[in-house]
Steps between C-alpha positions, in 0.01 A plus 500: 500500500630838411425822683323630188234229539401650833447855375493752784503253789736567789805283558322340797200413284731345241668286770163388632381398154822311429475315831157372397598350162545148641257542792335166573773301320640221720862405431709220653876550466691171518801636311863505603722807483466858390289477181193349674548732799495806275202380297297427812600838645375684192179299491438581868568869439234488228246360745538121486500293817824305482575194710867406522672195635669557836832688463685190624356313201694713252875435527581838344321705765814503715735560206365839396514775765209695351276195446257605771456843342356339188223333694189713521272581790212348300650152516391221731759243606349152485611192685591208279192318629250735341671552162275245326190665644623841383577361152145367473371853565767691303483665161877503428797293616861614452761224466867482407763764541869455539658165435678333791642148458394384849154658496211324337180679397221484757241429232483395135320744268337224294373317807359824643320578174336156502404512867374860492369566144398863565841589649735712286852363559790736435822300482811717496832383360792696637738391228426356156581132464738390234 
């Protein structure tokens, strides 16, 4: 959205409209590393309710000093026990991120798509394969 689209609205009114773009959208972030963290942060800033895995579940959370700053106040930290329940109610799931040899993905995108047909699965690849 550009400022021109809002005409004579104040800066505060523009911020309020932008924060309502994804209002009502439920997102579950199961990604690893910075790319999923940034995507979920931006979605939360645009009004989505974002559920993230516990910080201890992402091995990169301790590696990056500013990691916590990327998490938004609109996010809800879920325990690993209620992730499946949240996925059943979610609109979007974020998977993938940075590649670490000793870290395996929490979920498979294809399996999620079959189990939850209405769920939009965003699988991020940090580096192209090949």
